[in-house]
TIDOTI-485471 format. One line per 5 residues: their letters; for each residue x, y, z of N, C-alpha, C. Coordinates in steps of 0.001 Angstrom, whole numbers. Atoms other than C-alpha are relative to their C-alpha. Layout:
// residues N
a) X Y Z X Y Z X Y Z; ...
This chain:
// residues 368
mthte) 1313 960 -47 -2955 -30441 -57145 -543 -214 -1568; 584 293 1404 -4487 -32236 -60214 -1288 395 41; 1437 -345 124 -7759 -31377 -61728 -683 -1012 691; 938 1187 -777 -9159 -34806 -60277 55 522 1441; 127 -181 -1628 -8026 -33788 -56719 -963 1233 171
vaslv) 972 -1460 -27 -9649 -30230 -57324 -1416 -466 69; 1526 350 186 -13025 -31776 -58567 -463 -896 1027; 417 732 -1238 -13089 -34067 -55503 -450 746 1010; 502 -865 -993 -13322 -31063 -53485 -1243 1084 -245; 1307 -802 547 -16015 -29159 -55651 -601 -1193 -618
acrdf) 851 1083 611 -18487 -31807 -56447 -861 490 -1250; 758 -503 1215 -20136 -31625 -59985 -810 -1165 -457; 827 917 660 -23054 -33312 -61500 -786 503 -1097; 818 -493 1078 -25161 -32998 -64565 -1485 503 566; 1072 -671 -501 -28202 -30615 -63828 -1224 -135 -1074
grmpd) 840 106 891 -30024 -30920 -67029 635 484 -1525; -432 -247 1391 -29764 -30028 -71000 -705 1292 -394; 826 -1191 784 -30241 -26892 -73012 -889 -433 -1037; 581 517 1347 -32675 -27035 -75853 804 -231 -1097; -935 376 1242 -29716 -27267 -78172 831 -1133 447
grvvr) -714 1353 -468 -28394 -30440 -76148 1241 348 733; -1165 -247 -649 -25697 -28657 -74383 -222 -309 1569; 393 453 -1363 -25335 -30036 -70837 353 1147 1058; -166 -1195 -1230 -25729 -27668 -67654 485 -967 1165; -624 569 -1042 -23682 -28825 -64813 -410 833 1379
ehvld) 169 -648 -1179 -24239 -28151 -61104 1343 -318 910; -1160 95 -636 -21147 -27414 -58944 -288 294 1583; 289 10 -1368 -21318 -28061 -55172 1307 516 776; -1076 -305 -779 -18848 -26039 -52914 -358 -141 1477; 175 287 -1487 -18431 -27120 -49199 1104 442 772
ngsgl) -1131 -716 -608 -16388 -25031 -46976 434 -845 1320; -309 709 -1166 -16460 -27796 -44124 -395 541 1382; 412 -356 -1241 -17911 -25654 -41627 -1455 499 48; 1172 -294 31 -21436 -25654 -42439 -626 677 -1358; 645 -809 1075 -21811 -23584 -45647 432 -613 -1144
rlhai) -250 912 1080 -22479 -25325 -48848 -678 896 -1097; 611 -656 903 -23073 -23516 -52160 -298 -893 -1279; 265 703 1082 -24871 -24976 -55277 -53 860 -1198; -43 -1118 1254 -24154 -23031 -58659 -61 -946 -1110; -116 860 1244 -24931 -24220 -62032 406 920 -1250
dyggi) -545 -614 1021 -23527 -23282 -65402 -882 1046 -698; 1070 -895 743 -26683 -21707 -66783 -205 1305 957; 257 -1364 -545 -26826 -17941 -65773 948 111 961; -817 -167 -1380 -23989 -18597 -63064 -910 -37 1121; 1279 43 -1035 -27139 -19267 -60869 556 -754 1237
vralh) -13 597 -1337 -26643 -19797 -57202 -1376 -757 316; 1275 542 -66 -29490 -22372 -56916 -349 -147 1544; -2 192 -1459 -28934 -23063 -53231 1095 431 815; -1213 -526 -892 -26958 -21790 -50204 -388 -457 1356; 436 584 -1358 -27056 -23894 -47083 904 435 1057
cpdre) -728 -305 -1180 -26155 -22813 -43738 -658 -293 1217; 643 554 -1162 -26755 -23841 -40138 -622 1148 832; 508 -940 -878 -28888 -21929 -37555 732 -111 1352; -643 142 -1313 -28153 -21504 -33874 -110 -1327 607; -35 1566 -601 -28972 -25103 -33079 887 -836 -850
grdan) -657 781 760 -26762 -26448 -35937 -970 -396 -1164; 864 618 1106 -29793 -27332 -38178 96 829 -1416; -232 -437 1449 -29189 -26838 -41940 -1295 500 -708; 989 -538 916 -31382 -24698 -44394 439 665 -1092; -506 -860 1145 -31242 -23320 -47650 -592 1367 85
vvlgf) 394 -1253 -256 -31404 -19638 -47342 -107 961 -1274; 437 -811 1269 -31953 -18562 -51092 -1041 -665 -804; 1149 595 894 -34893 -19085 -53388 531 -605 -1206; -444 673 1323 -34473 -21284 -56382 -802 -1196 -357; 940 1084 582 -35848 -24252 -58449 1139 -1107 106
dnled) -581 1326 138 -34690 -27848 -58399 158 -661 -1308; -112 519 1334 -34647 -28413 -62096 277 1262 -944; -491 -957 1033 -33328 -26598 -65255 -1106 584 -728; 1047 -190 762 -36706 -26567 -67072 -577 1373 575; 551 -1158 -529 -38032 -23820 -64482 986 1161 -84
ylarn) -1101 -1072 245 -34855 -21855 -64816 -155 663 -1359; 251 -371 1472 -35388 -21702 -68597 -1205 715 -318; 1500 -561 382 -39097 -20854 -68481 -355 1033 748; 713 -1043 -811 -39809 -18826 -65636 637 606 1304; -938 -359 -734 -36864 -17724 -63738 -155 1550 271
psfgt) 50 -1483 -320 -37473 -14007 -61946 1454 236 425; -1473 -284 -294 -33693 -13841 -61863 529 -526 1296; -583 525 -1265 -33200 -16061 -58768 1354 -644 -162; -1514 485 -55 -29518 -16495 -58133 728 383 -1164; -666 -81 1234 -28484 -15192 -61517 1162 1032 221
lvgry) -1250 -1095 331 -25028 -13282 -62623 -739 905 -883; 669 -859 662 -26585 -10212 -63999 903 1087 -599; -821 -984 825 -25139 -8115 -66992 -620 -73 -1252; -955 -727 -132 -24036 -6635 -69075 -323 1071 966; 330 -1015 -889 -25966 -4101 -67147 -1022 -212 1057
anria) 1024 259 -1094 -27745 -4832 -63914 -797 1268 122; 729 -1060 -235 -30784 -2887 -63235 -652 703 -1179; 775 -635 1279 -32746 -533 -65634 885 1036 -654; -742 -1099 786 -31359 1710 -68441 -1310 611 -625; 1274 -803 214 -34308 4370 -69236 -36 -76 -1626
ggrfv) 166 -121 1217 -35742 4080 -72701 827 -961 -972; -841 1015 832 -33324 1243 -73629 1020 584 -781; -786 -746 868 -30918 3773 -74999 1133 815 898; -935 -910 -530 -27638 5835 -73979 925 320 -998; -1016 -506 713 -25102 7893 -75398 1348 -224 468
ldgre) -1358 243 -504 -21337 7197 -75107 757 457 -1199; -850 -600 908 -18676 9206 -76878 -608 515 -1202; 655 -756 1057 -21312 11119 -79027 -630 -927 -954; 666 956 664 -22792 7815 -80193 -1124 -744 693; 1137 767 -732 -26429 6358 -79330 125 -1311 -270
hrlal) 87 1376 156 -26683 2976 -78601 -1334 -571 578; 1137 581 -460 -30104 1212 -78466 -14 -1401 183; -40 1288 -802 -30694 -1753 -76237 -1214 -680 -383; 1251 651 -63 -33219 -4465 -76287 -791 228 1154; 1003 -352 -1008 -36376 -3666 -74416 -691 -1257 571
ndgpn) 503 1267 -678 -37594 -6166 -71941 -763 327 1298; 643 -261 -1116 -39098 -4196 -69239 -834 1348 -94; 745 -1064 439 -41877 -1849 -70691 906 775 -917; -706 -1086 869 -40106 1209 -72262 1465 -229 367; -1309 138 -750 -36703 97 -70363 587 -1256 -555
slhgg) -914 1328 187 -33879 -2307 -70928 295 -406 1644; -228 688 -1464 -33498 -4625 -67573 670 -969 49; -900 1273 -225 -30652 -6960 -66389 529 -407 -1080; -536 513 1026 -29011 -6958 -69704 -807 -146 -1048; 909 205 1232 -31958 -7279 -72074 -533 -1401 -41
vrgfg) 712 1391 221 -33949 -10271 -73362 938 -1118 326; -925 1233 -494 -30910 -12623 -72952 1210 626 623; -981 -480 -775 -28867 -11097 -70423 845 -1109 654; -1046 847 -436 -25799 -12795 -68694 -771 -1194 983; 776 1096 -771 -28390 -14722 -66380 -647 -946 -798
krlws) 685 1150 756 -29727 -16627 -69397 1041 -595 -1010; -1174 487 808 -26246 -17500 -70872 541 -1340 813; -728 1206 -540 -24303 -20946 -70506 1668 668 405; -1342 -443 -382 -21054 -19764 -68503 886 -1284 77; -915 1145 -285 -17907 -21935 -68462 391 222 1265
veplp) -195 -87 -1355 -17318 -22954 -65060 1157 -1087 365; -1011 896 -507 -14164 -24546 -63445 349 0 1327; -242 -127 -1402 -13181 -25622 -59905 1545 513 23; -1095 -479 -322 -10190 -24018 -58434 780 -654 948; -551 721 -1032 -7450 -25400 -56283 -234 443 1447
vgsdg) 300 -295 -1477 -8097 -25233 -52433 1036 1044 373; -1027 -1115 -541 -6590 -22006 -50954 617 -340 1112; -956 265 -1205 -3892 -21885 -48521 -700 171 1298; 839 -163 -1161 -6702 -20983 -45884 -1030 -1092 176; 1033 906 -28 -8785 -23845 -46822 -1271 379 -784
svaia) 1080 -723 840 -11147 -21796 -48975 -282 -964 -1470; 308 776 1080 -12863 -23577 -51975 -821 1088 -874; 257 -955 788 -13684 -21734 -55130 -420 -564 -1420; -16 201 1451 -14923 -21746 -58798 122 1079 -870; -288 -1184 839 -13991 -19642 -61653 -1233 -188 -1160
lslas) 1024 -219 1176 -16897 -18427 -64291 330 767 -896; -367 -914 1041 -16072 -16998 -67461 -1065 112 -1124; 1114 -91 1013 -18305 -15682 -70266 460 1098 -1019; -482 -955 937 -17469 -13659 -73561 -1250 606 -671; 1024 -612 578 -20205 -11241 -74755 432 892 -1301
ddgde) -423 -538 1403 -19637 -10179 -78428 -559 1596 -155; 543 -1303 360 -19978 -6588 -79673 -1167 -236 -831; 1513 -86 664 -23591 -5683 -80519 -881 -800 962; 776 817 -672 -24787 -8083 -77922 -1088 781 897; 1057 -790 -586 -28277 -6930 -76942 70 1670 -135
gypgr) -89 -1479 311 -27305 -3558 -78355 1399 630 708; -1189 -673 -568 -24034 -3013 -76266 1010 -80 -806; -1525 141 792 -20685 -2127 -77845 1058 -744 512; -1336 705 -392 -17595 -3962 -77583 -328 -1331 298; -140 1557 -519 -16616 -7479 -76847 472 41 1379
lqvdv) -479 90 -1334 -16520 -7924 -73317 290 -1395 654; -651 1365 -693 -14634 -10749 -71348 -197 100 1473; 296 57 -1635 -16157 -11480 -67752 490 -1197 591; -280 1201 -847 -14703 -13497 -65249 -484 300 1310; 752 19 -1530 -16423 -14145 -61866 670 -1232 871
rytlt) -591 1196 -923 -15059 -16159 -58794 -966 -173 1030; 796 377 -1068 -17342 -17778 -56318 946 -587 1113; -899 416 -964 -15353 -18324 -53085 -604 -261 1290; 342 154 -1326 -16331 -20057 -49737 1160 -218 936; -977 -23 -870 -14073 -19479 -46789 -456 -835 1182
ranvw) 542 666 -1354 -13872 -21588 -43540 -681 817 1065; 701 -913 -1008 -15194 -18579 -41799 -1394 366 -415; 1557 -326 459 -18545 -18926 -43452 -52 1271 -739; 60 -1501 955 -18061 -16139 -46052 -106 -510 -1351; 70 285 1603 -19088 -16396 -49683 411 1483 -531
ridyr) -325 -1303 521 -17246 -13787 -51578 -75 -124 -1545; 195 -356 1486 -17878 -12623 -55186 988 979 -589; -1034 -899 583 -15004 -11238 -57383 -530 94 -1442; 356 -261 1265 -15844 -9702 -60661 1153 606 -883; -882 -674 848 -13511 -8783 -63625 -545 54 -1246
attdr) 368 -23 1517 -14158 -7516 -67062 874 926 -778; -1050 -779 1111 -12046 -6135 -70010 -987 251 -1286; 924 -318 1228 -13525 -4714 -73362 1084 366 -992; -788 -445 980 -11997 -4001 -76802 -624 1369 -679; 663 -1044 504 -14261 -1123 -77225 -1079 729 1112
atvvn) 666 -592 -1147 -15759 1634 -74935 -1417 -613 153; 1526 739 -368 -19088 196 -73137 -177 381 1300; 244 -155 -1345 -20820 222 -69966 -28 -1294 737; -135 1257 -706 -20726 -2488 -67356 -651 265 1407; 637 98 -1299 -22860 -3192 -64235 -326 -1335 381
ltnhs) 228 1307 -337 -22485 -6655 -62545 -442 -324 1275; 322 67 -1317 -24177 -8084 -59649 -632 -1584 -89; 639 1160 -61 -25606 -11330 -58430 -1445 124 783; 1610 -150 -183 -29550 -11515 -57919 -701 -992 729; 582 1022 -799 -29863 -13983 -55114 -1383 482 942
yfnla) 1095 -351 -962 -33140 -13888 -53042 256 -563 1280; -381 700 -1361 -32286 -14441 -49411 -1210 60 990; 1043 280 -1088 -34593 -15835 -46687 547 -901 1086; -732 618 -1033 -32606 -16628 -43587 -580 -1062 1117; 918 1073 -798 -35514 -18695 -42069 51 -1252 -717
gggsa) 245 1272 742 -35310 -21117 -44819 -1284 -306 -416; 1473 99 356 -38995 -20604 -45504 -841 1052 464; 953 -871 -631 -42045 -18560 -45225 335 1451 -241; -222 -1429 456 -42021 -14637 -45295 1220 411 646; -1073 -605 -734 -38898 -12670 -44737 -395 1600 565
lehvl) 345 -1569 -370 -40943 -9442 -43600 553 427 1626; -354 11 -1150 -39889 -10258 -40106 1538 197 350; -1504 -265 -71 -36166 -10024 -41004 285 1259 403; -404 -1338 -555 -34462 -7118 -39265 1147 402 -1087; -1244 -470 1047 -32326 -5137 -42024 417 1385 698
tlhas) -693 -1127 -237 -29822 -2625 -41481 681 495 -1298; -701 -737 1312 -28556 -355 -44658 850 941 349; -752 -1041 -459 -25707 1715 -44187 27 1268 -1336; 216 -1005 1104 -27068 4451 -46450 -810 1044 440; 751 -1153 -488 -28184 7945 -45646 -740 517 -1270
rftei) 962 -263 1119 -29676 8384 -49334 -301 -1090 -746; 371 1123 943 -31629 6488 -51795 -374 744 -1256; 495 -604 1196 -32602 7171 -55349 -1593 -163 -174; 1340 -9 307 -36224 8070 -55840 -391 -335 -1360; 131 395 1021 -38024 6620 -58622 -1186 599 -797
dahli) 1121 -679 773 -40629 7438 -61369 -963 -1249 -222; 921 1122 251 -43626 5159 -62553 427 -1101 -712; -691 1176 797 -41234 2922 -64782 1100 -284 1087; -1065 314 -716 -38923 2558 -61688 1215 573 -496; -1344 -912 422 -36126 5020 -63217 70 1011 998
ptrma) -587 -1065 -1020 -34117 7202 -60760 -387 1204 -419; 261 -1238 261 -35275 10731 -60686 1045 917 789; -865 -799 -646 -33000 12214 -57949 250 -708 1236; -430 469 -1395 -31140 11303 -54765 -697 801 1086; 781 -560 -941 -33059 11903 -51673 546 -639 1412
dvdgt) -425 475 -1335 -32379 11710 -47873 -943 -950 564; 971 1041 -405 -33763 8682 -46181 -738 308 1398; 361 -457 -1154 -34241 10679 -42872 -1550 228 -40; 1335 -381 -179 -37790 10681 -41691 -1092 -866 -992; 894 841 982 -39081 8129 -44461 53 -1654 235
pfdyr) 203 1551 70 -39877 4269 -44766 1527 -511 -611; -1464 729 635 -36301 3813 -46500 1185 416 1152; -929 -154 -917 -34466 4745 -43350 367 -1171 841; -390 1357 -719 -32647 1509 -42281 1244 367 498; -1260 -164 -574 -29644 3141 -40735 123 -779 1274
tprpi) 64 837 -1266 -30792 1494 -37525 -1010 -1174 -282; 839 1374 389 -32128 -2149 -37588 -1420 337 422; 1368 165 -71 -35743 -2601 -38176 -601 -1029 -964; 529 983 922 -38089 -5325 -39618 -436 816 -1464; 389 -371 1482 -38490 -5235 -43438 -1639 609 50
gerir) 1328 -135 205 -42273 -5321 -42921 -475 1060 887; 536 -1085 -709 -42638 -2515 -40499 -695 1219 -649; 684 -1256 738 -43521 276 -43033 -214 -212 -1481; 232 292 1530 -43649 -1483 -46402 -1266 162 -538; 1398 -316 506 -47331 -963 -46493 -627 1452 188
ddveq) 232 -1310 -260 -47133 2744 -45726 -636 621 -1265; 432 -770 1169 -49258 5063 -47962 991 1069 -486; -1242 -864 584 -46063 6601 -49592 97 -194 -1358; -188 83 1586 -45726 7343 -53162 1001 -907 -524; -1243 845 259 -42303 5789 -53443 -324 -1430 74
lllar) 314 1539 -57 -43615 2381 -52099 -1072 -309 -762; 1264 374 734 -46883 2524 -54012 517 -368 -1298; -401 -158 1318 -44835 3144 -57254 520 -1536 -499; -786 1299 127 -42696 -107 -56686 -828 -1236 553; 888 875 -867 -45428 -1979 -54694 822 -636 887
gydhn) -833 510 -1064 -42951 -2242 -52008 1353 567 -115; -1349 -419 235 -39072 -1765 -51838 455 -521 -1254; -916 445 1384 -37195 -1835 -55252 620 1273 -340; -784 -1460 119 -34829 1192 -54796 1476 -384 364; -1540 -94 70 -31276 1862 -55033 369 898 1046
fvldg) -514 -670 -1126 -29581 2853 -51813 1522 466 -299; -1340 -605 345 -26422 5188 -51902 665 -518 1273; -683 544 -1153 -23953 3461 -49673 828 1224 694; -834 -1007 -669 -22230 6029 -47023 1334 -439 -284; -1404 44 -20 -18619 6627 -47820 462 -245 -1499
aevga) -217 192 1481 -19020 5718 -51665 662 993 -581; -854 -1140 645 -16336 7678 -53596 -615 52 -1458; 734 -89 1169 -18675 8799 -56350 805 408 -1241; -927 -289 1224 -15929 10110 -58808 1164 -1093 -43; -1312 737 -15 -13411 7277 -58061 -292 -1152 -1009
pasaa) 215 1121 822 -12614 4523 -60559 -428 -1303 828; 426 1157 -441 -14109 1169 -59890 1261 -858 678; -1312 722 -457 -10617 -378 -59370 670 600 1249; -555 -764 -936 -9812 2305 -56649 -977 -213 1149; 1080 105 -1088 -13008 1123 -54406 496 -929 1137
rlrpa) -255 1032 -1012 -12616 -533 -51181 -1196 -631 643; 1199 742 -423 -14759 -2922 -49356 -566 990 1224; 650 -938 -941 -17354 -1030 -47179 -1223 -611 439; 1223 655 -464 -20309 -2253 -44999 -1132 596 -821; 1134 -298 801 -23400 -2402 -47086 -1372 -195 828
arlvd) 1211 331 -547 -26038 -4234 -45117 109 -1090 979; 155 1354 -1111 -27020 -6635 -42218 -1354 -510 -57; 1250 506 -96 -29878 -8875 -42150 -9 -1087 1017; 18 910 -965 -31087 -10885 -39162 -1411 -632 46; 1276 863 -466 -33626 -13622 -38572 258 -515 1225
sasgr) -193 170 -1280 -34007 -13674 -34953 -449 -1493 429; 453 1473 -117 -35934 -16966 -34926 953 -1053 -63; -802 1002 218 -33270 -19059 -36368 1391 169 511; -1379 -320 -309 -30281 -16840 -35375 935 125 -937; -794 -79 1106 -29042 -16625 -38796 226 1561 -282
vleie) -439 -1399 125 -27198 -13300 -39529 872 169 -1530; -913 -457 1297 -25963 -11984 -43046 563 1346 62; -759 -1657 -44 -23319 -9001 -43134 357 175 -1551; -490 -38 1262 -22529 -7878 -46600 870 1279 -127; -1016 -873 118 -19610 -5839 -47593 184 -8 -1508
ttepg) -283 -158 1401 -18813 -4409 -51140 784 1122 -534; -575 -1048 729 -16765 -2210 -53311 -871 867 -813; 977 -744 707 -19794 -1094 -55001 -440 1276 622; 537 -1195 -502 -21359 2299 -54586 -1451 -62 546; 1566 46 -138 -24995 1179 -54126 -269 -1331 226
vqfya) 458 1264 -361 -27165 -1650 -53020 -1407 188 -423; 1315 -88 372 -30625 -2297 -54656 -694 -1006 897; 849 568 -906 -32980 -3428 -52049 -1382 -238 -570; 1067 509 418 -35796 -5501 -53530 -661 -978 885; 862 786 -979 -38570 -6913 -51311 -870 -1176 -809
gnqld) 692 1139 548 -39654 -9607 -53762 -1568 87 -174; 1398 -389 160 -42749 -7555 -54578 -865 -652 -976; 602 535 1041 -43557 -9378 -57746 -351 -1636 85; 404 1376 -306 -43798 -12870 -56218 -1387 -186 576; 1543 -121 -302 -47452 -13973 -56141 -392 -1415 151
grlvg) 325 1260 -24 -47357 -17589 -55509 -248 -1224 -990; 319 927 971 -47595 -18962 -58807 1336 -981 -410; -1091 606 338 -43911 -20254 -58793 157 -900 1295; -292 1021 -956 -43022 -23379 -56986 1347 -370 -41; -1324 51 280 -39461 -23732 -56244 571 -1320 836
segra) -499 1018 -649 -37224 -26134 -54151 -648 -501 1160; 567 731 -1065 -38800 -28605 -51776 -1494 362 151; 1484 -19 -45 -42285 -27781 -52943 -499 1314 433; 644 -1127 -558 -42540 -24288 -51793 -225 1037 -1073; 378 -923 955 -44656 -21845 -53494 410 1489 695
frqsd) -520 -1439 -434 -43119 -18172 -53368 -911 1077 -35; 870 -1125 -355 -45236 -15402 -52227 770 1301 113; -501 -1214 108 -44704 -11802 -52095 883 230 1416; -1132 -272 -1120 -41469 -10909 -49835 395 -1401 682; -394 1274 -603 -40875 -14657 -49334 1507 114 -86
gicle) -1452 -195 224 -37254 -13558 -50390 253 1492 -234; -156 -1361 107 -35386 -10264 -50443 1423 42 -778; -1078 -72 693 -32685 -9070 -52643 803 1240 379; -847 -1220 -394 -29786 -6782 -51577 1258 -251 -1138; -616 155 1275 -28103 -6602 -55098 1130 1126 -62
tqhfp) -1132 -1006 103 -24637 -4706 -54896 337 338 -1154; -219 -578 1401 -24050 -2420 -57905 384 1368 -139; 42 -1435 441 -23697 792 -59615 -1349 554 -67; 1223 -348 -224 -26734 2826 -59679 -933 -194 -1446; 683 149 1021 -29820 2362 -62191 227 1157 -905
dspnr) 132 -907 1178 -29763 4290 -65511 1360 1013 64; -1168 -671 19 -26094 5523 -64854 488 602 -1237; -420 -310 1290 -25249 5553 -68453 -755 1303 -664; 676 -1115 471 -27874 8496 -68818 131 968 1076; 207 -1032 -1147 -26980 10216 -65594 1504 245 397
pdfps) -1281 -182 -311 -23561 11907 -65399 277 461 1398; -6 -385 -1651 -24310 12998 -61680 270 -1395 732; -248 1130 -722 -24002 9208 -60826 1178 -560 -409; -1220 709 275 -21042 7037 -60633 250 -595 -1315; -132 240 1351 -19655 6258 -63897 -9 -1486 -129
tvlrp) -91 1316 329 -20138 2733 -65360 584 -154 -1409; -604 155 1337 -18080 3285 -68582 1521 -782 178; -1432 623 3 -15190 911 -69153 800 7 -1652; -836 -353 1331 -12614 1486 -72058 1054 -1018 -142; -1172 1159 345 -10083 -769 -73809 1398 727 792
getft) -1246 -19 -776 -6920 -1112 -71583 -255 236 1462; 331 131 -1413 -8914 -863 -68516 -442 -1088 540; 591 1484 -562 -10089 -3585 -66150 -1061 256 997; 639 -175 -1109 -13165 -3393 -64304 18 -1357 1066; 143 904 -1113 -13215 -5042 -60816 -925 308 1053
satvh) 1090 -317 -1029 -15720 -5419 -58059 69 -1386 791; -107 1204 -980 -16001 -7615 -54932 -1195 312 882; 922 19 -804 -18662 -8456 -52731 -62 -1175 957; 61 1139 -1016 -18674 -10398 -49375 -1202 -136 735; 1416 454 -883 -21606 -12225 -47728 593 -823 1185
rfgii) -439 792 -1220 -20605 -13147 -44088 -1090 -470 868; 974 668 -799 -22830 -15560 -42331 420 -468 1369; -471 296 -1408 -22967 -15904 -38540 -1139 -208 734; 1092 368 -777 -25357 -16659 -35721 -13 1043 1169; 165 -746 -1093 -26719 -14573 -32899 -687 -769 1123
dra) 822 812 -1021 -27955 -15934 -29515 -1284 575 116; 1386 -289 -286 -31451 -16105 -28424 -94 1051 990; 319 -1257 -933 -32797 -12819 -26990 -552 -525 1315
């Protein structure tokens, strides 16, 4: 299949220009079964993700902006590819092979989501891929991060693939290599709202996790704790808003949910390349009938309930985003792992290949 034929199946248009004049493109993947994903070169951002409800009505189920200027000026990580290290590293420092590395600080005393110019603020190279034998459509995204970038050691080559299958699955595959020992933690930071608007607090959530990592005042993990008997027990389905306002220290520290959940069955000591897909989460909006099921090879998922949204951001279709209008289920390794030998390792060495996969399966439930 020629490049022209591929491009006709993954539509592409100019989305804007960077301050230095570089063009940012938007790529639209359509699986032909109702699922349509819009991704831009800047940040690898998933700007919109359309899927049908039980009546066949289409809606965008992720939060985003309709122009590049908002992404450049005020994006709270809507839809970004996050790296070199997703989540927080305490004190913006870690020791690897006896050498301390100091990172850019952008979250109080901590480094968050790769620093001041993390991967979500870079221009990725994006190319459409040939249609799969199963009818799937995909784009390949690539980025090179130089040695010393935001304080991280090693030149890291990152390759990511977004794939839509005919079965209404959005799959993300990550791959990274380095020429020097470093740490890597990659994820996608989409905010989901299966209703297509309004609050997500009535969404019913299931998390396949019997433990979570408690946090301190700077949202840094302190220890693993059992979810049993706490507002963090989502092993059986319940609405997100049911206990989000409980007078519990862990909720007060984060102003809601912003915690890492330890997925059941995760092999803490296994290398990333040996991990297998396992259930992570299930999200249901009973009004629309939309369902999202997530599987991942990662050992954890960061559940963030959009606590910092305060109505000042206006996104696609003129929607003002308020607290919990979107929720994140970020599949990843644990926060601050480079400083926690008891957590699954995020170290990548020359000659090794980091691989990870996350599957988002969209479906419909009948009206109760």
